[in-house]
Each structure stands twice: as C-alpha cells, then as structure tokens.
LUMKETOR-251750 format. One record per residue (C-alpha): residue number from 1; residue in one letter; y, x, z. Coordinates in steps of 0.5 Angstrom, whole numbers, plus 500, padded with zeros to 3 digits. Layout:
! residues N
num, residuo, yy, xx, zz
NUM, A, Y, X, Z
...
//
This chain:
! residues 143
num, residuo, yy, xx, zz
1, M, 606, 912, 817
2, K, 606, 915, 810
3, I, 603, 910, 805
4, L, 596, 913, 805
5, T, 595, 913, 812
6, V, 595, 906, 811
7, N, 589, 905, 806
8, F, 584, 907, 812
9, L, 587, 902, 817
10, T, 584, 895, 819
11, C, 586, 891, 824
12, A, 584, 893, 831
13, V, 582, 885, 834
14, K, 575, 885, 834
15, A, 574, 878, 832
16, C, 577, 881, 825
17, K, 572, 888, 825
18, S, 566, 884, 820
19, T, 573, 881, 816
20, A, 575, 883, 809
21, A, 581, 880, 810
22, S, 583, 885, 815
23, F, 583, 890, 810
24, P, 589, 892, 808
25, L, 594, 891, 812
26, H, 600, 888, 810
27, F, 607, 890, 811
28, K, 612, 886, 813
29, D, 620, 888, 813
30, A, 618, 895, 811
31, E, 624, 900, 811
32, L, 621, 906, 806
33, E, 624, 914, 806
34, Q, 622, 919, 802
35, A, 621, 926, 805
36, E, 620, 931, 800
37, I, 614, 936, 801
38, E, 610, 941, 796
39, Y, 606, 938, 791
40, N, 599, 939, 792
41, P, 593, 938, 787
42, E, 588, 940, 791
43, F, 589, 936, 796
44, L, 590, 929, 791
45, K, 583, 932, 788
46, N, 579, 931, 794
47, I, 583, 925, 798
48, L, 582, 920, 791
49, P, 576, 919, 792
50, R, 576, 916, 798
51, I, 581, 912, 797
52, D, 579, 904, 796
53, W, 584, 903, 791
54, E, 584, 895, 790
55, A, 587, 896, 797
56, F, 592, 901, 795
57, K, 595, 897, 789
58, T, 595, 891, 793
59, T, 600, 896, 799
60, A, 604, 899, 793
61, A, 605, 891, 789
62, E, 607, 889, 796
63, L, 612, 895, 797
64, G, 616, 894, 790
65, F, 611, 900, 786
66, S, 609, 897, 779
67, E, 607, 903, 776
68, V, 601, 904, 779
69, P, 595, 906, 775
70, A, 589, 899, 774
71, A, 584, 905, 775
72, K, 583, 910, 779
73, P, 584, 917, 776
74, T, 580, 922, 776
75, P, 582, 929, 776
76, G, 579, 934, 772
77, A, 575, 940, 775
78, D, 580, 945, 774
79, L, 586, 940, 776
80, V, 587, 946, 781
81, A, 589, 951, 777
82, L, 597, 953, 779
83, D, 602, 959, 776
84, D, 607, 961, 780
85, D, 612, 954, 780
86, H, 606, 950, 783
87, V, 605, 946, 776
88, V, 599, 945, 774
89, T, 596, 949, 768
90, S, 590, 945, 767
91, K, 588, 942, 760
92, Q, 590, 936, 763
93, D, 595, 933, 759
94, E, 603, 931, 761
95, A, 600, 925, 762
96, D, 596, 926, 767
97, Q, 600, 930, 771
98, K, 605, 924, 771
99, V, 600, 920, 774
100, M, 598, 925, 779
101, R, 605, 927, 782
102, D, 606, 920, 782
103, L, 601, 918, 786
104, H, 603, 925, 791
105, T, 610, 922, 792
106, L, 607, 914, 793
107, L, 601, 917, 797
108, L, 605, 923, 801
109, E, 613, 923, 800
110, T, 613, 915, 802
111, E, 614, 912, 809
112, V, 614, 907, 812
113, M, 619, 907, 818
114, E, 621, 901, 821
115, G, 616, 894, 819
116, K, 610, 891, 821
117, M, 603, 891, 818
118, V, 600, 885, 819
119, C, 593, 883, 818
120, G, 590, 878, 813
121, N, 585, 874, 817
122, C, 588, 874, 824
123, G, 596, 874, 822
124, H, 596, 880, 827
125, E, 603, 885, 828
126, Y, 602, 891, 828
127, R, 610, 895, 829
128, I, 611, 901, 825
129, K, 617, 904, 830
130, E, 620, 911, 827
131, G, 615, 912, 823
132, I, 609, 910, 828
133, A, 605, 904, 828
134, N, 604, 901, 835
135, F, 596, 900, 835
136, L, 595, 897, 843
137, L, 593, 890, 843
138, P, 595, 886, 849
139, S, 589, 885, 853
140, H, 587, 877, 850
141, L, 586, 881, 843
142, G, 582, 886, 844
143, K, 576, 884, 847
//
C-alpha cells in the first residue's frame, strides 16, 4: 500500500464516519519497502492539492520520516517542463526540486508491505499483508 493511498482512507466502521479521530489511520508494526518508479512531476503537481497535508505529516512522522515540509509545496505552473533526462527545467530552484523528488519518493515509491492501520477513534485494526489492506469488517462492526 503506497503512502499516498493512506491519505484518502478513513475507518470503515459506521460509528466512526462522523468522527474526526477516524482520519488518518495510524500505522502499527509497519514494514516498509521502496520500489523505484519513474519521477512524474506532473502527477505530483496534480495530486498535491488533494492531499490533506496535516494527515500526511502525521503519517510520515509515524513512519519515521522527519524531513516533511511544514507547509504543502505549491509547484509552479512550469514545473512539468522536462528535458531528455526527465529533469525539471523550470525556474524552480534546486531546493524546490529536491522537495518534489523527496515527496515523490515518500508518496509513490514507499509502500507498507506488512503491518496494520489503526483507527484513532474505535481502535479497529486493518491488517496489511503483501501490500494490501483488508477493509472487510466483522459483522458486528459493519452495521
């Protein structure tokens, strides 16, 4: 399960639907794996506005990533100008490019392969096995 995906998940227990504590889900005993994928600045530019930044910072900190920017980056409109080596060739300075590459690594290349996600409201645990989270609820919680 990619770290990006977690930013869009909340507890599936019906009683948690209206509770702020059910988001974000918190990792427990997470085993991480890095899978290198091609850098895609256009995707990052389009997905950043949809990310709940406070939830993302919480998730990143819980997984041991301490170098997350305090504020959500706002990439410039010319972020997606690429040269032949797929390197950003805009007016963006090197620090901004590094932040975007670091976000790419954390959001898209980092996967939780084993562990659990836990609801901060009800404490229900969603097991992650081989990178796939099980969101099926026992019958007593689904109604």
